[in-house]
C-alpha positions in Angstrom: 125.0 92.6 77.9 122.5 90.5 79.5 121.1 87.4 79.5 117.2 86.9 79.8 115.5 83.5 80.7 111.9 82.3 80.8 110.1 79.2 81.5 107.3 78.3 79.2 104.5 75.7 78.3 105.4 75.8 74.5 107.6 77.0 72.0 106.8 81.1 72.0 109.1 83.2 69.2 106.6 86.1 69.2 107.7 86.4 72.8 111.2 86.3 72.4 111.1 88.8 69.6 109.1 91.3 72.1 111.6 90.8 74.8 114.2 91.7 72.2 112.6 94.9 71.2 111.4 96.2 74.3 115.0 96.0 75.8 116.5 97.9 73.5 119.5 95.5 72.6 120.0 94.0 69.2 122.8 91.6 70.7 121.5 89.8 73.9 121.3 86.1 75.1 117.9 85.0 75.3 117.0 81.6 77.0 113.6 79.6 76.5 113.0 77.1 78.5 110.1 74.9 77.4 108.6 73.1 80.7 105.4 71.7 81.3 105.6 70.8 84.9 108.4 68.4 84.4 110.7 70.4 86.2 110.1 72.8 89.1 111.1 76.5 88.5 113.9 76.4 90.7 115.0 73.5 88.3 114.8 75.5 85.1 116.2 78.9 86.2 119.3 77.1 87.7 119.9 75.6 83.9 119.1 78.8 82.6 122.1 80.5 85.1 124.4 77.5 83.8 123.7 78.4 80.2 123.9 82.1 80.5 127.0 83.6 78.6 126.4 87.1 80.7 127.3 88.1 84.1 123.5 90.2 84.4 121.1 87.7 84.2 117.2 88.3 84.0 114.9 85.9 84.8 110.8 86.8 83.9 107.6 85.4 83.6 106.3 84.7 80.3 103.2 87.1 80.4 104.8 90.2 81.3 104.5 93.3 79.2 107.0 95.7 79.4 105.8 99.3 79.8 109.3 101.0 80.2 111.2 101.3 76.5 115.0 100.3 76.4 114.5 98.6 79.9 117.6 96.4 79.1 120.0 99.4 78.9 118.2 101.1 82.5 119.0 97.9 84.1 122.7 97.9 82.8 123.1 101.4 84.4 121.2 100.6 87.5 123.9 97.6 88.3 126.9 100.1 87.4 125.4 102.7 89.5 124.8 100.6 92.2 127.6 97.7 92.4 126.6 97.1 96.0 123.0 95.7 94.8 123.4 92.1 93.5 120.0 91.5 92.8 117.3 94.0 91.5 113.8 93.2 91.2 110.4 95.3 90.9 108.6 94.4 93.9 109.8 93.0 97.3 109.7 93.9 101.2 111.6 94.9 103.6 110.0 92.0 106.2 109.4 88.4 106.5 107.8 86.6 109.2 107.1 82.7 109.7 104.1 83.1 107.8 106.2 83.7 104.8 103.4 85.7 103.7 105.5 88.8 102.6 102.6 91.0 101.7 100.8 90.1 104.8 102.1 93.6 106.1 102.1 96.1 103.1 103.7 98.9 104.9 106.7 96.9 104.3 106.5 96.6 100.6 108.2 98.2 98.0 107.8 98.9 94.2 105.0 99.3 92.0 103.9 96.6 89.1 100.6 96.8 87.0 98.4 94.0 86.5 96.0 93.1 83.9 93.0 90.5 84.3 90.1 89.6 82.7 90.1 92.6 80.8 90.7 94.8 83.8 94.0 96.8 84.2 95.1 98.3 87.6 98.7 99.5 89.2 99.7 97.9 92.7 101.4 100.9 94.1 103.3 99.3 97.3 105.3 102.7 97.9 105.6 106.1 96.2 108.1 106.2 93.3 111.9 107.1 94.4 113.6 108.1 91.0 116.5 106.4 90.6 117.5 105.4 94.1 117.2 101.1 94.7 115.5 100.6 97.9 117.3 97.7 99.8 114.8 94.5 100.6 115.3 91.5 102.0 113.3 89.6 98.9 112.1 90.3 95.5 108.8 89.0 93.8 109.5 86.6 91.0 108.0 88.0 88.3 111.2 89.7 87.5 114.5 88.4 89.1 117.8 90.5 88.1 121.2 89.8 89.2 124.9 89.6 88.8 126.0 85.8 88.7 129.2 86.6 89.4 128.0 88.2 92.8 125.9 85.9 94.6 126.1 83.0 96.9 123.6 80.5 95.9 121.1 80.1 93.4 118.1 78.5 93.4 116.9 76.1 96.1 115.9 73.1 94.1 114.1 71.1 97.1 111.6 73.8 96.6 109.3 71.9 94.0 106.9 73.1 91.4 106.3 76.8 90.7 106.0 78.6 94.3 108.8 79.9 96.7 111.2 79.5 94.0 111.6 83.4 94.5 112.3 83.3 98.3 114.7 79.8 98.0 116.8 82.5 96.0 116.6 85.5 97.9 116.6 84.7 101.2 119.9 82.3 101.6 121.6 85.3 99.3 120.3 87.7 101.6 121.5 85.8 104.6 125.1 85.4 103.3 125.4 89.1 102.7 124.3 89.7 99.0 122.4 92.8 99.2 118.7 93.1 97.2 117.0 95.7 96.3 113.8 97.1 94.0 114.0 99.6 91.3 111.3 101.7 90.1 112.9 102.7 86.9 111.4 99.8 84.9 107.8 99.2 84.9 105.6 96.0 83.4 102.5 94.8 83.3 101.4 91.3 84.5 99.0 89.4 82.8 98.0 87.3 85.8 97.7 88.0 89.7 99.4 85.5 92.0 97.4 83.1 93.9 98.1 80.5 96.9 97.1 77.0 96.4 98.0 73.7 97.8 101.2 73.5 96.4 102.2 77.0 98.0 100.8 75.7 101.4 103.2 72.9 101.3 106.4 74.7 100.1 105.3 77.0 102.7 105.9 74.5 105.3 108.5 73.3 104.1 110.1 76.7 103.9 109.3 78.1 107.6 110.8 74.9 108.9 114.1 75.3 107.1 114.6 79.2 108.2 112.7 78.9 111.5 115.9 80.4 112.8 116.2 83.0 110.7 112.8 84.4 110.4 111.6 87.2 110.9 114.1 89.0 109.0 113.4 93.0 109.6 115.3 96.1 107.8 112.5 98.7 108.4 115.2 99.9 110.8 112.6 101.5 113.3 114.9 101.1 116.0 117.3 103.5 114.4 114.3 106.0 114.0 111.8 105.5 116.4 111.7 105.8 120.0 108.6 104.5 122.0 107.6 105.8 125.4 105.1 104.0 127.2 103.4 106.0 130.4 102.6 104.1 133.4 101.5 105.0 137.1 101.5 101.4 138.6 105.0 99.6 139.0 103.6 96.1 139.2 102.3 96.9 135.6 106.2 97.6 134.6 107.4 94.3 136.3 104.0 92.3 134.7 104.8 93.7 131.1 108.4 92.7 131.3 107.7 89.5 132.8 105.3 88.4 130.0 107.2 90.0 127.5 104.6 92.1 126.3 106.6 94.7 124.6 108.6 92.1 122.6 107.2 93.9 119.4 108.9 97.1 120.3 112.6 97.0 119.6 113.3 100.4 121.3 111.3 101.5 124.1 111.5 102.9 127.7 108.7 103.1 130.6 107.9 106.8 131.7 106.5 106.4 135.2 104.3 109.3 136.4 102.6 110.1 139.7 103.9 109.6 143.4 103.5 106.0 143.7 106.0 103.5 145.0 109.0 102.7 142.7 111.1 100.5 144.5 110.8 97.3 142.5 111.7 99.6 139.2 113.6 102.5 140.5 117.1 101.2 139.5 115.6 99.6 135.8 117.6 101.8 133.3 114.5 101.3 131.0 112.1 103.1 133.4 112.3 107.2 133.5 110.6 108.3 136.5 109.1 111.4 135.8 109.1 113.2 139.3 112.9 112.6 139.7 113.6 114.9 136.7 114.6 118.5 137.0 111.5 119.5 135.1 108.2 118.0 135.7 104.7 118.7 136.3 103.3 115.5 138.3 101.8 117.7 140.9 98.8 117.7 138.0 97.9 114.2 137.7 94.7 114.7 135.7 96.9 115.8 132.9 97.4 111.7 132.9 100.1 111.0 129.9 100.7 114.7 129.3 103.1 115.1 132.1 105.2 112.3 130.4 105.3 114.5 127.5 106.2 117.7 129.2 109.0 115.7 131.4 110.5 114.3 128.0 110.5 117.7 126.4 111.5 119.9 129.1 114.4 117.2 130.0 116.0 116.9 126.7 114.9 113.2 126.5 114.3 112.7 123.0 117.0 111.5 120.8 115.0 110.0 117.6 113.7 111.3 114.3 110.4 109.9 115.7 108.7 109.4 119.2 105.7 107.0 119.7 104.1 108.1 123.0 101.7 105.5 124.1 99.4 104.8 127.5 100.1 101.9 129.3 96.3 100.2 128.4 97.0 99.9 124.7 97.1 96.5 123.0 99.5 97.1 119.9 99.5 95.1 116.7 102.3 92.6 116.6 103.5 94.3 113.5 102.9 97.7 114.6 107.0 99.1 113.9 106.9 97.5 110.7 103.4 99.3 109.8 105.2 103.1 111.2 108.1 102.2 108.8 106.3 103.0 105.7 105.0 106.0 107.1 108.2 107.2 108.4 109.7 106.5 104.9 107.1 108.7 103.4 107.9 111.5 105.7 104.6 111.6 107.6 104.2 114.4 110.5 102.4 112.3 113.1 100.7 109.3 113.2 97.1 108.8 115.0 95.9 105.3 116.0 92.0 105.6 116.5 90.1 107.2 114.2 86.7 108.8 114.7 84.5 111.1 112.8 85.1 115.0 113.4 81.3 115.5 113.6 80.9 112.8 116.3 79.5 114.7 119.3 81.9 113.8 121.7 84.9 115.7 119.5 83.7 119.5 120.2 80.4 119.4 121.1 80.2 117.4 124.4 81.2 120.5 126.6 82.4 118.1 129.2 85.5 118.0 127.1 85.8 120.9 125.7 84.6 123.7 127.9 88.1 124.7 129.2 90.1 124.5 126.0 88.6 126.2 123.8 88.4 129.8 126.0 92.2 129.3 126.8 93.0 128.8 122.7 90.9 131.9 122.2 93.0 134.1 125.2 96.2 132.8 124.1 96.0 132.8 120.1 92.6 134.9 119.7 91.6 131.5 117.2 88.0 130.3 117.3 89.0 126.8 117.3 85.3 125.4 117.5 84.2 127.6 114.4 87.3 126.5 112.7 86.5 122.6 113.6 83.3 123.4 112.4 83.9 125.0 109.2 86.2 121.7 108.4 83.4 119.4 109.0 81.1 121.1 106.7 83.6 121.4 103.8 84.6 117.4 104.6 81.8 115.7 106.3 84.3 112.6 106.5 87.3 114.3 107.8 88.5 112.1 110.8 90.2 113.2 114.3 92.3 111.0 116.4 90.6 109.8 119.2 93.2 109.2 121.6 96.3 110.6 123.1 98.3 107.9 121.9 100.4 109.5 118.6 103.7 109.2 117.1 105.5 112.6 116.1 108.2 113.6 113.7 110.6 115.0 116.9 110.1 118.5 115.3 106.8 118.4 114.8 106.3 117.5 118.7 108.4 120.3 119.7 106.2 122.6 117.8 103.1 120.9 119.3 104.4 121.3 123.0 105.9 124.8 122.4 102.0 125.4 120.9 100.5 124.0 123.8 102.4 125.2 126.4 100.9 128.4 127.0 97.6 126.7 127.3 98.4 124.6 130.4 97.9 127.4 133.2 94.6 127.9 131.8 93.4 124.1 131.9 95.9 122.5 134.4 93.5 122.5 137.3 90.3 121.4 135.7 89.3 118.0 135.6 89.0 117.2 131.9 92.4 118.9 131.4 93.9 115.4 130.4 90.8 115.1 127.7 91.5 118.7 126.6 95.1 117.5 125.7 93.9 114.8 124.0 91.7 117.0 121.8 94.2 119.5 121.3 96.6 117.2 119.6 93.8 116.9 116.4 93.3 120.9 117.0 97.0 121.2 116.4 97.3 119.2 113.3 93.8 120.2 111.7 95.0 124.1 112.2 98.6 124.0 111.5 98.2 121.6 108.2 100.3 118.9 109.3 100.6 115.5 107.6 98.8 113.1 109.6 98.2 109.3 108.8 95.5 107.9 110.4 95.5 104.0 111.1 93.0 101.7 111.9 93.7 98.2 113.5 97.1 99.3 115.0 96.7 100.4 118.4 93.7 99.3 120.8 93.2 102.1 123.8 91.3 100.1 126.6 90.5 103.2 128.4 90.8 102.3 132.0 90.4 105.5 133.4 92.5 105.2 136.1 92.2 108.8 137.3 88.1 108.5 136.7 87.4 111.4 134.7 85.5 109.2 131.6 82.5 109.6 133.5 81.7 105.6 132.8 82.2 102.4 134.8 84.9 100.1 133.7 85.5 96.5 134.4 89.1 97.5 135.3 90.2 93.9 136.7 89.0 92.0 133.7 90.6 94.6 131.6 93.7 94.7 133.1 93.8 90.7 133.2 93.3 91.4 128.9 95.7 93.8 128.8 98.6 92.1 130.6 98.2 88.8 128.9 97.6 89.9 125.4 101.3 90.6 124.0 
């Protein structure tokens, strides 16, 4: 059986009966605590725990509607089938930083919760439904907190006053002590209010962040086990400056791929640097291919050993949460991630002959496929269709291999042209559009400064100031 507890401002017998009825249990313990602000929610919840007679305790808000029948029975089955999980909620996150705003990076949030406010009802879908599995998180939202009281190490932190941060004050110390926390999708509720911050929230945030400053951020997105990032660079001084400046501190698993024939005396013994020209198979004799020569080297020399790979040029500024954002896309099994979307019908994609005069004939010769007409037809059917306007791309490993195998026969037709790098850039979108790959296009995650190191853009860039901005923008 279970104990269900809630805090309320006045006696609410109708809600008690409603909770009993929807739970599916005739015999259960319900503890109602009438509290008009005399006590913090942490204090009230600790009282409920101390008065509970069952091991499974569920703490809920008094403004929930249960959309799942016999939710109590489903909850008990979840605990029985998943004994490693001691705390279960309906929404949560795999990431928490010192801002304590766990909703700040929505790509690390999991769960589905309905809301109703001022006559309107909507569903907040933080992640796709995953059936019977519990998704591990570092915290859960306080609207519904279920736990086995025999398997937690900490109660609610009574140093947290009022009605904010009680959930983090419960979850985080338990998580840090090895208690497993997760989100279920098998129970759905409608919350009759929306969460809002206020002065009390801000005050508690400062106290909470200070208390856990040595532990935050907490991150179980596990991108370092799934994804490896390769940074393509042709100047060893950029590598040394990036490293001394901790420029890539937001990446857990990365290597530099050094392209071209410049000096490498400062970096040649760095295990985090791959020097493409020293590899058995390389095409460094074609520098205008820019980052593609690095793609080729990684592919041909079997240097990829992760499920996903991120292929970034050095002249990019990355969001501090890029890996957390990527994590949800990996979770959703996307094939590719693009970072600077532009409309397909923009002149610079396929209508400017400077960029496509060689790649279209090459595709026609090799594959007998009219890519220009194909893209034009797509844009007519969907005028809002987007392409990824930069070569910076994340691939699922097998999809990357498929792209490289598709692109390799085109190399001989474009390798000696001034704009072969731009042809490669467009070919990425040609590939995903024509092969119907699942491409996730993102905004605001990556900024490409386009420093035009090989001077193929045809426009002037203030390279000195841009480079300074790049190095100093961590």
